[in-house]
N, C-alpha and C positions, 0 to 999 in steps of 0.2 A: 512338394519338393521340385525344384527346377531341374531342367535337363543338365545344367552344369553341375548340379549336386549329385545327380544320378549316375553320370558317366563322365568319361574323360573328354571334355570339350576344350579345345585349345584356348589358352588364356587371351589371345588376341582377337577372339571371335567377336567380342562386344564392340570392337572398333569398326567392324563392318556390318554386323547384324545384331539385333536384339530381340529377345523373346517378347511376344505381344501378349498383353494382359487379356484375360478372358472377357472382361466387360468391354474393352475397347474393340476386340474382334467382333463381339456381339453388336456393336454399334454400327458396323459396316453394313452395306447392303448384303443380304444373305447370299445371293447368288452371284453378284458382281462386285466384289471388293475393289476399291479404287487403286490398289497398289499390288505389286508382286508379293507373293507369299512363298516362304521356303520351309522345308522340313529337315530336321536333323535326322540323318540316317545312322542308326546305331551300329550297323554291321561294318560300315566304312568310316564311321566317325567324321562325317562331312555334312555340310549344309547343301541340300539339293533343291532345285526349283520344284514347287508344288503347284502354283497357280500363277498365271501371267495376267496382269491388268488388261482389261479389254475382253477377256474371255468370260465364260459362264460356268459356274459349278453345278454339277448335278445334285439331286437330292441326296444321293449316296455320299458324294464328296462333302456336302455340307455337314452331314453327320460324322463322317470320318475326320474332317477338319476340327470339329468341336472336341472329339475324343483325343486327337493328337495334341490339341492345345491344352487339354486338361493334364496331359502327361508332360507338358513343358517342352514339346518338340517342335512347336511352330514359331518361326522367326520372320521378321521383316528386315529389309536392308536399309542401312542408314543412307544409301544413295537415293531412297524414296522419301527422305526426310521432309522435303517441301510438301509432298502430298499428305504425309502424316500430320504435319503441322496444320495444314488447311483443314483437314478433317476434324482434328481435336479442337481447333479454335472455335468450331461451332457447338462443341459440347465440352466446354472448358473444364467442368468439374472432373473430367477424366484424367487431367494432369495430376490430381491428388492420389490416384490409385495406380498409375503406371510407374513402377519403381525402376524401369529400365531406361528411362529417358535421362539424359545428362542435363545439368542445370542450364547450360547454354541452349540446349534444344527446347527446354521448357520456356526459357526467356523468349525465344522466337515465337512460340505459341501464344504467350501472353501479349506480346507486341501486336501480333496480327488480330487476335480476338478483341482486345480492349480498344485498339484503334478503330476497328470496324464498328464496335458498339458506340463509341464516341461520335463517329461520323453519323450514325443513324440518329442518335439523340440530338446532336447539334443541328441536324437537318429537320428534325421533328421533335422539339423539346416538350413532349407530353408525357403524362404519367405512365402509360402503357409501355412506351419505348424506354423510359427511365428504368422501369422495373427490370428489363432485360439487362441493361447496363449494371444495375445494382447487383443482380444475381452473379454476374461475372466478376464484379469488383470484390464480392465476398469470397470468391475462390482465390483471388490474389491475396487478400488479407489473411486468409487461412494459411495459405502457402508460406507467407512471410512470418506469420505468428509462430509457426512451428520451427522456423529457423531464419531469424532476421538476416543472417549472412547471405542468404539467397538473393538479396537485393542487388548484390554486386554484378551478377550476370545481366540483370535487367538494365542497369545503368549503361551497359555497353550496347544497348539496343535502341538508343535514342534516334529519332528521325532527323536526318540532316536538312530537310527542306520544310519550310513553314506552311502550315495550314491550321485551321482551328483545331481539328482533331489531332493532328501531329503535335501541336503545341500542348494540347491538353494531356496527351499521353506523356510527353517529355516532362512536363511539370509534375504530373502525378508521381512518376518514378523518381525523379530527382528530389522532390519534396519528401517522399517517404524515406529515401536513402539518407537525406540530411537529418530528418527527424530520428531515425533509428540510430544514427551516429551521435546526435546530441543527447539522446536519452538512453544510451546503451546500458548504463548501470540500472536505470529504472526497469528496463525490460528484463535484465538478468535477475533482478530481485522481485519481479512480479508486481511492480508498482504502476503498471500501465493497464488500464481497463480495455478490454477488447472492443467494446462499443465505441469508445473514444477514438481508438485507432481506426475503426471502420469509418467513423464520421470525418476524421481528418483526411483519410484517403479520398473520400467523396469530394470534400472541399478542394483538395489540391487538383484533382482531375477536372472539376467543374467550375473552377474559379472564374473562368472567362466566358461563361455561358451567355452573359449579357451581350457579348459581341455578335451573337446571332441576330440581334435587333438592329445592328448597323449594316447598312447596305454593302453587299459584296464589292461593288466598285470602289467604295471608300476603303474597305479593308485591304484591297489588293492594289491600290493606287501606287504607282511608282514615283510620282512627283509629290512635293510637299502638299499637305492638306490645306484647303481653304479654311478660313475661320469658322464658317458654318459647319463644315465637315468635321473639323476638330472638335467642335462642341458636341456633335453627335457621338463621337468616340468617347468623350469625357463622361457621357451619361451611362456608359455600359455597366459600371458597377451597380448603379441604381436599377437598371433594367434587370440585371441578374438577381438582385434582391427581390424584385417583384415576381420573377419567375419562381424563386424558391417558395414563395408564399402559395403560388398556384399549385406547386408540386407537393405542398405540405412537407417541405424539406427544411424545417427551421431548427436545425441543430446548430449550436454555437460555433463549432469548428467550421461548418460549411458557410455559415453567415460571415464569419471573420475572413475566410479566404475570398469570398465573392466581393465583399464590401471594402476590404482593406489592402488588396494586393497592389494598389497604386498609391497608398499612403506612404509618406516618408517621415522619418524621425525628425527631420528638420522643419516639418510643416509645409513643405513645398509640394506635397502630393495632392491627390484628389480621391474621392469627391468631397470629403469632409475636412480636409487639411488638418488632420490630427497631428499632434506633436508628442514626441518622446514616448512616455509610458502610456499615453492614450492609444497607441497602436499596440494591439494585443500580440502576444508571442506567436500565435498562429498567423496573424496578419503579417508580422515581420518575416516569418519563414516563407510565406507565399510570395511576398514582395521580392525577396532575393531570387527565389526559384523562377518566378515569372520573367524577371528581367534577364537572368542568366540564360534561360532556355530560348528566349527570343534572340539574344545576341549570338548564340552559337549555331543558329540555323540560317539558311539562305532565305531572305525575305524579298518581296518585290522591290523594296527600296534600299536594300542593304545586303552586302555579302556576309557570309558567316564569319564570325570571329573565332580565333583559336581559344579553346576552353580556358586555359590558364590566364590568357590576356583578359577575357571577359570577367573571370572571377576577381582578378586583381583590380580591374576597373571598378567593380562594385565595392571592393574592400576600401578603395580610396575615396568613396563617396559617402559622406556623413549621413546620407538619408537612409542607409541600410544598416541593419544590426551588425556590429563588428564581430560578435561571437559567431554568428551564422556564416558570415563571409569567410572568416578564418577557417571554419570547418569545411566550407566548400573548397577552398584552396587546398587544404590537406587531403581531401577526398580525391581531388583531381591528381595530385601528386602520387597518391597511392595507386591510382589506376594506371599510371604510366610505368610504374615499377614492375 
């Protein structure tokens, strides 16, 4: 039973402080927790300082703190949210057990954790590093599987500036948001398999992994690419496909995202110049998301475009699936309301 259930704790308390889960408290350094800790004093019905970051708890205090936490009397301040986010982002599964965090706070944690994992993987795309990303990705899909509406807070945490990792995060979140919107009825009726949802998420986040094989000076060039430089960029979907084989990551959803995110329904895309129905539903989704997320971020060679303008531009281009671009526009309108 929580402290709020046991005694008269002011209703506004959760706006400034929240109870800390036992498992999360246990994940901190035993003697030197990284943030301030507070205790609810029953006799005065107030939150009082218990430990200040930078100090050290004695053995007796460690035992007392655990006991008080069991009674629901230990709190942390929302003013220390940044420290809390950073800590949990390294142990992401903790978000699934902390019932005191708000959705927007959990969105901060996912953004930080997944972007860092993507940076690590894109810097060193090998199996051992991928497994760390995969572990955190499954925390995200579990979180959304339990309540697809949670994706809304995550779509408000997109990175404004382009980098490979930032773009990967943005595309993963926006792709899942569009997928959940497009298939809302199937989710409600249990018509979506969890493993397919996991594989789609992996594909959306990793669709551009082949760009790691393109030299950074080409990716970050501010001036128009030379023909030989452009040819190297055009090869990145095939490079990505080769990387999938080495990682033994040959799921259809992942392959479609990696190989088809630059295909266009008009046959003007690459690398295989597929036309119409030859572009898979997953490939169509990833194509819209990849272009949209690139357009709304600041890149070395272009300023960020306003979201609705970017979505409208895609909707007017016959190379993109009109049903998907329609839902993208509707989703952006909903976010503004």
